[in-house]
C-alpha positions as CSV (number, residue, x, y, z in Angstrom):
1,X,94.1,110.2,112.1
2,X,92.5,111.3,108.8
3,X,88.8,111.1,108.3
4,X,88.8,112.1,104.7
5,X,87.7,109.7,102.0
6,X,90.5,107.8,100.2
7,X,91.8,109.5,97.1
8,X,91.1,108.0,93.6
9,X,93.5,105.4,92.4
10,X,96.6,106.7,90.6
11,X,97.2,103.4,88.8
12,X,94.9,101.0,87.0
13,X,93.8,98.2,89.3
14,X,93.9,95.8,86.4
15,X,97.3,96.5,84.7
16,X,99.1,99.2,86.7
17,X,99.0,101.8,83.9
18,X,98.8,105.4,85.1
19,X,95.3,106.8,85.3
20,X,96.1,110.1,83.7
21,X,97.2,111.5,80.4
22,X,96.8,109.1,77.4
23,X,95.7,106.3,79.7
24,X,92.7,108.0,81.2
25,X,89.4,106.5,80.4
26,X,85.9,106.7,81.9
27,X,86.8,104.9,85.1
28,X,88.6,106.1,88.2
29,X,90.0,102.6,88.8
30,X,90.9,101.2,85.4
31,X,92.8,102.6,82.4
32,X,91.2,103.1,79.0
33,X,92.7,99.8,77.9
34,X,91.2,97.7,80.7
35,X,87.8,99.3,80.7
36,X,85.0,100.0,78.2
37,X,83.7,103.4,77.2
38,X,81.4,103.4,80.2
39,X,84.2,102.7,82.7
40,X,83.3,99.0,83.3
41,X,86.1,96.6,83.6
42,X,86.6,94.4,80.5
43,X,86.7,90.7,80.8
44,X,89.7,88.9,82.2
45,X,90.5,87.5,78.8
46,X,90.4,90.9,77.1
47,X,92.5,92.5,79.8
48,X,95.0,89.6,79.7
49,X,95.3,89.9,75.9
50,X,96.3,93.5,76.4
51,X,98.9,92.6,79.0
52,X,100.3,89.9,76.7
53,X,100.6,92.4,73.9
54,X,102.3,94.9,76.3
55,X,104.8,92.3,77.5
56,X,105.7,91.3,74.0
57,X,106.2,94.9,73.0
58,X,109.2,95.5,75.3
59,X,110.5,92.0,76.3
60,X,112.9,91.0,73.6
61,X,112.6,87.5,72.3
62,X,109.5,86.6,74.4
63,X,107.0,84.4,72.5
64,X,103.2,84.5,73.0
65,X,103.1,81.4,75.2
66,X,105.7,82.8,77.6
67,X,104.1,86.3,77.6
68,X,100.7,84.6,78.4
69,X,102.2,82.8,81.4
70,X,103.8,86.0,82.6
71,X,100.6,87.9,82.2
72,X,98.6,85.4,84.3
73,X,101.2,85.6,87.0
74,X,101.3,89.4,86.8
75,X,97.6,89.8,86.9
76,X,97.2,87.7,90.0
77,X,98.9,90.6,91.9
78,X,96.4,93.2,90.6
79,X,93.5,94.1,92.8
80,X,91.0,93.6,89.9
81,X,92.1,90.0,89.4
82,X,93.4,88.9,92.8
83,X,90.4,86.6,93.4
84,X,90.1,85.5,89.8
85,X,90.4,81.7,89.5
86,X,92.9,80.7,86.8
87,X,92.9,77.1,85.4
88,X,96.2,75.4,85.0
């Protein structure tokens, strides 16, 4: 049984981006797109807008409304947003 402290997250707890290289920000839990310059998690709406943009960038033919629905579903599985109440 290990008694060492858990290692830092390897993926963003908000969007699953890797936490190294070009994605590294000031936080050990969130990528530079999901956190501000001090490492604090951005608002749900700001993070969701980023996920919508990301989905639309690689999912051919997906409109913004569909990408928004997919982003809400995707973010419910992320530790940062698992307890976030979503209307509708």
